[in-house]
C-alpha positions, 0 to 999 in steps of 0.5 A, a space after each residue: 508496455 501498452 498499458 503504460 503507453 496509454 496512461 495519462 500522467 498528471 502534472 501534479 499530485 492529487 490530494 491523496 498524493 499531496 497528503 503523503 508528501 506533506 505529512 512525510 516532513 514529520 519523521 514518524 509520519 514517513 510513508 515509504 513503501 518497499 518490495 523485496 525480490 529474490 532472484 534465482 541467480 545474481 544478474 549482471 549489474 549492467 543488465 539490471 541498469 538497462 532494465 531500470 533505464 527502460 522502466 524510467 523511459 516508460 514510467 516518468 515518475 522514476 525521473 521526476 522530482 516533486 516541486 512544491 508550489 509557492 505558499 502551498 497554493 496547489 499540490 506539488 508538481 512532477 517535473 523532470 530532474 535535470 540531474 537524474 543519476 541512475 547510479 545514485 538510485 540503483 546501487 549494489 550492496 553486499 550481504 554478510 556471510 552466510 548470506 541467508 534471509 536473516 543477514 539480508 533483512 538485517 542489512 535492509 532494515 536500516 536502508 528502509 528506515 532512512 528517508 528518501 532525498 526529497 530533492 531527487 526522484 523519490 525511489 531507490 533500488 539495491 542489488 544485494 549480492 552474496 546470498 546462499 546458493 548463488 541467489 541475489 535480491 533486489 530491494 526497491 523503496 518508493 515514496 507513497 506519494 508516487 503510487 499506491 499498491 495497485 500503481 506499484 503492481 502496474 510498475 512491476 508489470 512494466 519492470 518485470 518480464 514473462 521471459 528471460 530476454 529483454 523487453 522491447 525498449 519503449 519510445 521515451 516519453 516527452 519529459 516535462 522540463 517546466 521552469 522551477 523559478 518562483 514566478 513560473 511556479 506561482 503562475 502555474 499554481 494560480 492556473 491550477 486553482 482557476 481550473 479547479 474552481 471551474 471544475 467544482 462549479 460545473 460539477 455543482 451546477 450539474 448536481 443541482 440540475 440533476 436534483 431539479 430534474 429528478 427530485 424524488 431520486 435525490 430524496 431516495 438517495 438521502 438515506 444512503 448519504 446519511 449512512 455514508 456520512 455516519 460511517 465515515 464519521 466513525 473513522 474520525 472518532 472511534 479510538 484504537 484499543 490499548 495494547 502493549 504495542 504502543 508502550 514504546 516507539 522508535 524510528 528503527 525498522 525490522 523486516 521479516 517474511 512469511 508465506 502462505 499457500 494461495 491454493 490453501 487460502 482459496 480452498 479455505 475461502 471457498 469452504 468458509 463462504 468468505 473472501 480471501 481478505 476475510 480469511 487473511 484478516 482472520 489469520 492476522 487477528 488470531 496471530 495478534 491474539 496469541 502475541 497479546 496473550 503471551 504477554 499477559 495482555 487481555 485485548 478484545 479488539 484491535 483496529 487495523 488500518 486497511 487501504 481500500 482501492 477506489 479505482 474503477 477497472 478502467 482507471 489507470 491514472 497514476 498516483 494514489 486512489 485509495 481510502 485508508 479505513 479503520 477496521 475493528 478486528 475481534 482479536 479476543 475471540 479464540 474461536 476462528 470460525 466465530 472470529 471470521 463471521 464477526 469480521 465478515 459482518 464488520 467488513 460488510 457494514 463498511 461496504 454497505 455504507 460506502 464510507 470509502 467514497 468520502 475519503 478523497 474529500 477528506 484528503 483534499 481538505 486535509 492537504 489544503 490546511 497549513 502544514 503544521 495543522 495537517 500534520 497534527 490532524 494526520 498524527 491524531 488519525 494514526 492514534 485511532 488504529 493499532 496496525 496496518 494490514 494491506 493485501 495486493 494481488 500479483 501475477 500468477 505467472 513466473 516473472 524475470 528481472 534482468 534475465 533472472 527468474 524471480 522466486 519471491 516478491 515480498 511487499 512492505 508497508 510503512 509504519 506511519 505515526 503510532 502504528 508499530 506493525 505493518 503487515 503487507 501481502 502480495 500474491 505471486 505464482 501460487 504463494 501469498 508472500 507476507 512482508 512484516 515491517 515492525 518497530 523493534 522497540 514496540 515488538 522486540 520478539 518478531 520471531 515469536 509473532 511469526 510463530 503466532 502467524 504460522 499457528 493461526 494460519 494452520 488453525 484457520 485451515 483446519 477449521 475450513 477443512 471441517 466445513 462442508 465445501 461450497 461453490 468455487 466462488 465463495 458462495 454456493 455456486 456463486 462468485 466471490 464477494 468483492 474485496 474490501 
């Protein structure tokens, strides 16, 4: 719990958080993230409740609700929910016989699709009992305004244990019981705006002083700034490709899972002189190529919405610190090695121009607009990409929840706007666990897409085995490329 104890918990959402919160009022822009944990045995419900009580003591967002500022003069605040009821947020459900993954995921799909209660803390958890061989599952869903993927990993680090025994219960944090009266919220919003204005003014003054003291250095950075602006402009103007995926949409969700060996992915990355993300995007692109060709669609390119972590290694501030960038993938390239090299080239260009650095400014501007306009602009941006693909590293060691061993942890990303497919990856122990979240009206043959993933995975591994091995780090004798 040391990392959480030292964390500073902001009293308001940052602009990224607020953007997820406000856009969520539009049903097709609902931004819920999830995680499915498969346990070796069914835990005691009382023990599980105790674990979530412990988490809520050290992770304040679990007990806080979002409270909007009058006239949206400031981002929403996080305030202690005086009616917090753990029994509402943590509930048992029964899985129909025979209790396999198909029956479990069929039960979870509608739960994941349903909106969270915006008058309560923005999370729910379900203990699913009745799985085969005495297993159980815990499914958790959160509003994206609470955390990003890295923040979710930190939360899991505090919920899960490396041992079967209880983790020490932390000293409860002071709880923010600020007044929700209109006048009090208005006053705090005005104070926030004054502080923001002063901060922006000081930052501008420092930048001007730095330019005056080192004019040649400022001029030398101008070309990079232009490349960054042009790269980010591409994010706002390039349109997605036409695809059968976008011919029909609904608010329903169908969940599934897929697995890959982390050791095999690492070996392929090393031999192909690539990053794990490069290899994953190559596999996903190959699967989408197969899915489209099976439907008679000749699609050359698809744009993936790829979350990019903006945190520095020492940044543990809760909330979203990500940029949502579009990445063009050559799904029409049948040669996996050629497809990989094209992906590396495009990822390298995005890294070089550092366009992600401008995303917080975009989020701040969008969150400041009237809700109707911000929602429309947010919807329009979803039309520029075809699907979502996100990859978050997890623990390599075995973890326990409520004293029971966790066998698998599958992540789930939201279907936002016009994205009918979300592919999320999470590495746990020696496996890359993939959560597939699709709109069944847009992709009615999810099992076929899983088969396409398996074929593309095997194809990339076979190509890697035929390439001369290089240094462990992904380059001859060097360290791996930085992740996108």
